[in-house]
C-alpha positions in Angstrom: -0.8 -25.4 -21.5 0.4 -22.6 -23.6 1.2 -19.2 -22.0 1.6 -15.6 -23.4 4.7 -14.4 -21.4 6.7 -11.2 -22.0 10.3 -12.5 -23.3 11.6 -10.2 -20.2 10.6 -12.6 -17.7 11.6 -16.2 -19.0 11.0 -17.6 -15.6 7.5 -16.8 -15.4 5.1 -19.7 -16.1 1.1 -19.9 -15.8 2.0 -22.8 -14.1 3.7 -20.7 -11.3 0.6 -18.3 -11.1 -1.6 -20.9 -10.8 0.5 -22.4 -7.8 0.7 -19.1 -6.2 -3.0 -18.6 -6.3 -3.7 -22.2 -4.9 -1.2 -21.1 -2.4 -3.3 -18.0 -1.6 -6.5 -19.7 -1.3 -5.0 -22.3 0.9 -3.9 -19.5 3.1 -7.2 -17.9 3.1 -8.7 -21.3 4.7 -6.0 -21.6 7.5 -6.5 -17.9 8.7 -9.9 -18.6 8.6 -9.6 -21.6 10.7 -7.0 -20.2 13.0 -9.4 -17.1 13.8 -12.3 -19.5 14.7 -10.5 -21.6 17.0 -10.9 -20.7 20.7 -6.9 -20.8 21.2 -6.0 -18.6 17.8 -2.7 -17.9 17.9 -2.7 -14.4 16.8 1.3 -14.1 16.0 0.5 -17.3 13.7 -2.5 -15.6 12.0 -0.3 -12.3 11.3 2.6 -14.5 10.1 0.0 -16.1 7.4 -1.7 -13.0 6.6 1.8 -11.3 5.8 2.6 -14.4 3.6 -0.8 -13.8 1.9 -0.2 -10.1 1.0 3.2 -11.1 -0.3 1.6 -13.8 -2.4 -0.9 -11.4 -3.3 1.9 -9.0 -4.6 3.5 -11.6 -6.7 0.7 -12.4 -8.3 -0.2 -9.4 -9.6 3.3 -8.9 -10.8 3.2 -12.0 -13.0 -0.1 -11.2 -14.2 1.0 -7.9 -15.3 4.1 -9.7 -16.7 1.8 -11.8 -18.6 -0.9 -9.6 -19.9 0.8 -7.2 -22.3 0.3 -3.6 -21.6 -2.2 -1.5 -24.2 -1.7 1.7 -24.8 -4.9 3.5 -25.8 
């Protein structure tokens, strides 16, 4: 799998991006399941949401590094 990465960020790969996206989707499912359960632990839900947000930020950062800036 070839990736168009900038030389500025050698540690970022398409595989890492896909792994982060999968983890983000998994957290979404876990949050939904906890919210639907009768004894939903609000603290655990809050922690999962915080982790999901951090993943979203990291995914956005990596996508910005992969996608070259186009000056119009």
